BAFI-3210 file (N, C-alpha, C; in Angstrom, 3 decimals, decimal comma, padded with zeros to 6 digits):
// residues 159
n [1|2|3|4|5|6|7|8|9|10|11|12|13|14|15|16|17|18|19|20|21|22|23|24|25|26|27|28|29|30|31|32|33|34|35|36|37|38|39|40|41|42|43|44|45|46|47|48|49|50|51|52|53|54|55|56|57|58|59|60|61|62|63|64|65|66|67|68|69|70|71|72|73|74|75|76|77|78|79|80|81|82|83|84|85|86|87|88|89|90|91|92|93|94|95|96|97|98|99|100|101|102|103|104|105|106|107|108|109|110|111|112|113|114|115|116|117|118|119|120|121|122|123|124|125|126|127|128|129|130|131|132|133|134|135|136|137|138|139|140|141|142|143|144|145|146|147|148|149|150|151|152|153|154|155|156|157|158|159]
n.u [-008,414|-011,248|-012,896|-011,871|-013,472|-015,974|-015,756|-016,437|-013,982|-012,550|-014,263|-014,053|-011,315|-011,347|-013,152|-011,676|-009,665|-007,276|-004,493|-004,363|-003,595|-005,081|-005,270|-005,877|-006,060|-005,827|-007,726|-007,047|-008,292|-006,967|-004,535|-003,285|-001,043|001,188|000,413|-000,894|001,216|003,043|001,560|001,258|003,839|005,392|007,222|006,475|006,575|005,643|002,981|000,194|-001,502|-004,810|-006,030|-008,672|-009,243|-009,941|-010,282|-010,026|-012,517|-014,087|-014,109|-013,733|-010,883|-008,557|-005,580|-002,791|-000,434|002,761|002,869|004,661|005,114|004,173|001,754|002,466|000,344|000,362|002,226|000,959|-001,391|-000,205|000,913|-001,353|-002,748|-004,454|-005,694|-005,626|-005,451|-006,983|-007,446|-010,501|-013,284|-014,044|-016,770|-017,510|-015,589|-016,345|-018,826|-018,041|-016,365|-017,712|-016,801|-015,846|-013,823|-010,572|-010,977|-010,854|-010,613|-008,875|-010,101|-013,121|-014,736|-017,566|-018,296|-016,689|-013,507|-010,812|-007,577|-004,573|-001,196|001,705|004,635|006,819|005,690|005,279|007,690|008,002|007,921|005,613|002,561|000,482|-002,762|-005,709|-008,417|-011,060|-012,359|-012,194|-009,288|-008,437|-006,391|-005,269|-002,878|-001,084|000,474|002,022|001,845|-000,427|-002,385|-002,281|-003,161|-005,787|-007,106|-007,194|-004,369|-002,742|000,545|002,376|004,760|004,906|005,636|006,477|009,044]
n.v [025,978|024,451|021,229|018,447|017,811|015,324|013,553|012,230|011,202|010,787|008,996|006,814|006,152|005,400|003,240|001,446|000,913|002,287|003,932|007,385|010,890|013,924|017,236|020,506|023,738|027,297|028,099|029,701|031,484|030,747|030,278|027,867|024,999|026,030|027,634|025,729|023,923|025,572|026,283|023,754|023,095|021,485|020,144|021,582|019,889|017,472|017,901|017,065|017,931|017,619|017,494|018,160|017,143|016,999|014,986|015,294|014,416|015,189|013,546|013,012|013,095|012,467|014,020|013,587|015,594|016,813|019,547|021,588|021,457|021,571|020,349|018,795|019,018|018,207|016,111|014,423|013,773|012,358|010,157|008,871|008,176|010,000|012,622|015,250|017,018|018,966|021,336|021,190|023,453|025,190|024,752|022,508|020,671|020,450|019,152|016,685|015,539|015,819|017,310|020,588|022,769|023,285|021,831|019,286|015,844|012,808|010,645|008,963|010,146|011,516|010,196|007,312|008,023|007,972|007,790|009,396|009,605|011,442|009,688|009,945|010,657|008,405|007,785|009,140|009,185|009,959|011,522|014,403|014,800|016,357|016,335|016,392|018,727|022,265|023,641|021,416|018,694|015,294|013,127|010,490|007,277|006,814|004,234|003,250|004,750|003,700|001,145|001,568|002,907|002,603|003,485|005,086|005,331|008,122|010,212|013,353|015,798|019,238|021,299]
n.w [012,951|011,349|011,628|009,600|006,482|005,616|002,754|-000,573|-001,363|001,097|002,321|000,578|000,914|003,646|003,573|002,046|003,781|003,779|005,055|005,850|006,087|007,236|006,048|006,552|005,060|004,445|001,848|-001,239|-003,956|-007,076|-005,885|-005,913|-005,797|-004,611|-002,438|-000,755|-000,254|001,066|003,361|004,530|004,964|003,297|000,476|-002,660|-004,802|-003,859|-003,513|-005,176|-008,040|-009,326|-012,430|-014,633|-017,811|-021,372|-024,314|-027,958|-028,709|-026,684|-024,521|-021,090|-018,827|-016,168|-015,020|-013,050|-011,504|-010,412|-008,161|-008,751|-011,429|-014,923|-017,315|-020,346|-022,794|-025,408|-025,434|-023,617|-025,045|-027,160|-025,763|-024,758|-026,948|-028,180|-030,350|-029,526|-026,397|-023,920|-021,232|-019,365|-019,316|-016,269|-015,322|-016,766|-015,961|-013,270|-013,557|-014,691|-012,695|-010,277|-008,254|-007,061|-009,004|-007,836|-005,678|-006,550|-006,421|-007,269|-006,316|-005,736|-007,728|-009,490|-011,890|-013,292|-014,305|-016,647|-015,264|-015,464|-014,589|-013,732|-013,969|-012,162|-009,765|-008,300|-007,253|-004,956|-001,332|000,028|-000,840|-001,397|-001,954|-003,312|-001,124|-001,824|-001,321|-001,308|000,101|001,489|001,892|001,467|002,825|001,485|000,796|-002,343|-003,497|-002,323|-003,547|-006,129|-005,525|-005,031|-007,160|-010,741|-012,457|-015,080|-015,997|-017,097|-018,841|-018,805|-017,813|-017,534|-016,590]
ca.u [-009,249|-012,348|-012,715|-011,764|-014,770|-016,162|-016,001|-016,410|-012,595|-012,180|-015,078|-013,443|-010,079|-011,711|-013,776|-010,610|-008,713|-005,999|-004,121|-004,152|-003,622|-005,938|-004,571|-006,661|-005,301|-006,670|-007,826|-007,023|-008,566|-005,779|-003,312|-002,670|-000,291|002,194|-000,199|-001,113|002,523|003,589|000,801|001,494|005,271|005,929|007,698|005,396|006,717|004,868|001,558|-000,206|-002,740|-005,698|-006,552|-009,687|-009,021|-010,743|-009,631|-010,677|-013,908|-014,780|-014,084|-012,971|-009,832|-007,822|-004,121|-002,184|000,865|003,451|002,440|005,643|005,317|003,033|001,475|002,558|-000,874|000,731|002,856|-000,082|-002,217|000,582|001,089|-002,614|-003,357|-005,472|-005,187|-005,333|-005,977|-006,985|-008,182|-011,944|-013,767|-014,359|-018,116|-017,505|-014,786|-017,183|-019,837|-017,394|-015,784|-018,582|-016,121|-015,590|-012,438|-009,889|-011,245|-011,014|-009,829|-008,983|-010,791|-014,549|-015,348|-018,978|-018,257|-015,353|-012,730|-009,448|-006,618|-003,191|-000,376|003,130|005,277|007,731|004,923|005,362|009,020|007,949|007,447|004,282|002,018|-000,647|-003,793|-006,906|-009,310|-012,431|-012,922|-011,202|-008,612|-008,328|-005,565|-005,000|-001,545|-001,084|001,603|001,639|001,479|-001,817|-003,216|-002,347|-003,942|-007,182|-007,636|-006,357|-003,601|-001,853|001,735|002,824|005,864|004,440|005,915|007,310|009,554]
ca.v [025,640|023,534|019,786|018,007|017,376|013,964|013,675|010,952|010,734|010,239|007,791|005,747|005,762|004,677|001,972|000,570|000,681|002,907|004,989|008,708|012,005|015,016|018,517|021,680|024,972|028,406|028,081|030,991|031,374|030,834|030,124|026,628|024,122|026,834|028,034|024,571|023,395|026,516|026,161|022,442|022,949|020,379|020,530|021,688|018,730|016,368|018,240|016,597|018,545|016,795|018,338|017,525|017,509|016,227|014,785|015,975|013,948|015,688|012,521|013,523|012,311|013,152|013,919|013,935|016,196|017,511|020,934|022,516|021,135|021,756|019,200|018,951|018,400|017,565|014,830|013,593|013,257|011,350|008,959|008,154|007,844|010,981|013,630|016,431|017,057|020,327|021,449|021,460|024,671|024,823|024,195|021,166|019,854|020,187|018,148|015,381|014,968|015,908|018,189|021,945|023,040|023,763|020,797|018,041|014,681|011,687|009,573|009,160|011,032|011,267|009,099|006,736|008,718|007,464|008,575|009,349|010,255|011,593|008,491|010,253|010,791|007,143|007,708|009,870|008,361|010,398|012,588|015,131|014,948|017,033|015,422|016,514|019,997|023,345|023,834|020,126|017,682|014,055|012,581|009,025|006,684|006,653|002,840|003,079|005,327|002,696|000,009|001,968|003,272|002,237|004,657|004,927|006,165|008,877|011,148|014,535|016,981|020,340|022,006]
ca.w [011,803|011,630|011,444|008,207|005,960|005,113|001,316|-001,296|-001,352|002,407|002,556|-000,215|001,600|004,881|003,178|001,554|004,858|003,425|006,004|005,268|007,013|006,773|006,158|006,181|004,852|003,984|000,386|-001,934|-005,394|-007,925|-005,078|-006,377|-004,902|-003,894|-001,169|000,115|000,160|002,041|004,607|005,124|005,249|002,502|-000,851|-003,643|-005,677|-003,270|-003,582|-006,504|-008,525|-010,140|-013,504|-015,471|-019,203|-022,316|-025,613|-029,077|-028,768|-025,493|-023,470|-019,952|-018,203|-015,109|-015,040|-011,766|-011,787|-009,328|-008,046|-009,309|-012,847|-015,821|-018,169|-021,800|-023,327|-026,671|-025,092|-022,998|-026,139|-027,870|-024,934|-024,509|-028,230|-028,582|-031,277|-028,712|-025,034|-023,390|-019,968|-019,437|-018,673|-014,879|-015,117|-017,367|-015,042|-012,092|-013,924|-014,891|-011,475|-009,112|-007,306|-007,541|-009,365|-006,634|-004,681|-007,298|-006,005|-008,201|-005,595|-005,513|-008,712|-009,811|-012,852|-013,423|-015,322|-016,775|-014,486|-015,932|-013,561|-013,993|-013,408|-011,060|-008,517|-007,579|-006,643|-003,689|-000,211|000,429|-001,676|-000,843|-002,985|-002,857|-000,420|-002,290|-000,886|-001,353|001,379|002,184|001,234|002,194|002,602|001,341|000,078|-003,748|-003,790|-001,888|-004,605|-007,202|-005,063|-004,912|-008,473|-011,881|-012,870|-016,228|-015,822|-018,267|-018,594|-019,533|-016,996|-017,997|-015,398]
c.u [-010,290|-011,944|-012,664|-013,119|-014,785|-016,558|-016,051|-015,002|-012,232|-013,006|-014,497|-012,164|-010,375|-012,273|-012,720|-009,561|-007,332|-005,681|-003,868|-004,182|-004,455|-005,246|-005,453|-005,720|-006,265|-006,627|-007,798|-007,340|-007,280|-004,474|-002,543|-001,902|000,777|001,673|-000,345|000,214|003,134|002,876|001,041|002,954|005,880|006,410|006,515|005,413|005,861|003,373|001,115|-001,529|-003,491|-006,347|-007,543|-009,489|-009,964|-009,980|-010,443|-012,140|-014,746|-014,839|-013,195|-011,914|-009,205|-006,337|-003,622|-000,767|001,428|003,010|003,382|005,966|004,031|002,887|001,696|001,342|-000,588|001,339|001,851|-000,958|-001,478|000,650|-000,207|-003,360|-004,485|-004,850|-004,820|-005,976|-005,919|-007,744|-009,658|-012,219|-014,185|-015,737|-018,237|-016,727|-015,596|-018,209|-019,205|-016,966|-016,752|-017,974|-016,018|-014,115|-011,772|-010,072|-011,395|-010,060|-009,928|-009,760|-012,264|-015,204|-016,765|-019,118|-016,826|-014,640|-011,362|-008,497|-005,223|-002,369|001,073|003,852|006,141|007,010|005,140|006,755|009,043|007,453|006,011|003,853|000,806|-001,598|-004,947|-007,849|-010,768|-013,129|-011,828|-010,615|-008,416|-007,530|-005,499|-003,594|-001,622|000,221|001,169|001,217|000,036|-002,792|-003,395|-003,157|-005,434|-007,838|-006,660|-005,691|-002,699|-000,672|002,117|004,006|005,590|004,734|006,796|007,738|009,156]
c.v [024,606|022,084|019,451|017,491|015,884|014,125|012,288|010,361|010,104|009,004|006,593|005,237|004,945|003,306|000,963|000,260|001,265|004,007|006,309|009,748|013,119|016,341|019,645|022,868|026,047|028,458|029,505|030,737|031,617|030,746|028,872|025,868|024,873|027,185|026,834|023,992|024,271|026,362|024,821|022,242|021,759|020,925|020,566|020,494|017,544|016,657|017,977|017,235|017,550|017,715|017,546|018,058|016,692|016,088|015,471|015,557|014,477|014,668|013,007|012,545|013,139|012,986|014,394|014,411|016,847|018,979|021,923|022,230|021,434|020,494|019,593|018,236|017,692|016,179|013,884|012,972|012,138|010,050|008,197|007,836|008,758|011,949|014,907|016,275|018,515|020,338|021,716|022,842|024,273|024,197|022,791|020,210|019,487|019,098|016,758|014,738|014,910|016,764|019,581|022,076|023,727|022,780|019,435|016,970|013,611|010,517|009,918|010,122|010,570|010,143|008,575|007,412|008,067|008,383|008,316|010,120|010,319|010,467|008,793|010,502|009,544|006,862|008,373|008,958|008,692|011,528|013,196|015,444|015,756|015,993|015,577|017,780|021,058|023,544|022,563|019,133|016,441|013,593|011,067|008,565|006,473|005,224|002,558|003,661|004,311|001,478|000,291|002,271|002,855|003,508|004,283|005,883|006,820|009,748|012,392|015,840|017,971|021,098|023,459]
c.w [012,202|011,378|009,954|007,723|005,622|003,644|000,690|-001,238|-000,003|002,741|001,801|000,447|002,857|004,561|002,724|002,624|004,580|004,433|005,279|006,374|006,395|007,049|005,641|005,977|004,367|002,461|-000,152|-003,404|-006,157|-007,140|-005,453|-005,311|-004,119|-002,505|-000,242|000,607|001,249|003,390|005,314|005,505|004,527|001,159|-001,825|-004,602|-005,181|-003,226|-005,021|-006,903|-009,409|-011,162|-014,341|-016,887|-020,075|-023,623|-026,705|-029,258|-027,602|-024,373|-022,317|-019,452|-017,095|-015,352|-013,678|-012,037|-010,528|-009,324|-008,693|-010,777|-013,624|-016,664|-019,632|-022,388|-024,646|-026,408|-024,437|-024,078|-026,868|-027,061|-024,679|-025,807|-028,655|-029,589|-030,541|-027,346|-024,585|-022,070|-020,231|-018,859|-017,249|-014,687|-015,699|-016,466|-013,802|-012,379|-014,064|-013,569|-010,302|-008,012|-007,910|-007,914|-008,170|-005,495|-005,332|-006,793|-007,090|-007,594|-005,431|-006,477|-009,031|-010,834|-012,921|-014,589|-015,437|-016,010|-015,041|-014,911|-014,013|-013,256|-012,189|-009,726|-007,654|-007,019|-005,273|-002,564|000,201|-000,494|-000,984|-001,992|-002,431|-002,257|-000,793|-001,842|-000,961|000,033|002,174|001,347|002,106|001,829|002,552|000,694|-001,370|-004,102|-003,368|-002,907|-005,728|-006,803|-005,038|-006,257|-009,559|-012,399|-014,042|-016,040|-017,143|-017,864|-019,424|-018,794|-017,729|-016,749|-015,404]
res [m|s|k|a|p|s|t|q|a|t|r|l|l|k|q|a|g|i|p|f|t|e|h|l|y|r|y|q|d|h|g|g|t|r|v|s|a|q|e|l|g|v|e|e|h|a|v|i|k|t|l|v|m|e|d|e|q|g|a|p|l|l|i|l|m|h|g|d|r|e|v|s|t|k|e|l|a|r|q|i|g|a|r|s|v|q|p|c|k|p|e|v|a|n|r|h|s|g|y|l|v|g|g|t|s|p|l|g|t|k|k|a|l|p|i|h|a|e|a|s|i|f|d|l|p|r|i|y|l|n|g|g|s|r|g|f|l|v|g|i|a|p|k|d|l|e|g|l|v|k|v|n|h|v|s|v|a|i|a]
***
């Protein structure tokens, strides 16, 4: 495979001096975290998806979730004080984050977005986040993520 790309996410990690590993894989449309976990040889639970959602006012937010879990949007809305939360359409998500859907990283977004994360992510020794490009993940310690961006812990996972 080719060399790992330089993205807003990796530049931010380097600038902050946070150690990370780079992992390229063959991106598949609609393959999701199952494909990346399989190609990297890691548990899908440790591959964290970044989802761009919006509340009833259209205000964007990010939710970080284990690859093998779904988000209860009803519970997320309740925990963040919104009336409702729903996923953004892909073109809207791209505009909010500055990344293409399938390559969305919570790091280095185009505009500062509130980041909510499933609390159990921080129990893992290492997580794999999108590095800002389709087919590219970065491995970091969850505590380093919290040291870099403000994260609101929520419990909204559905098995």
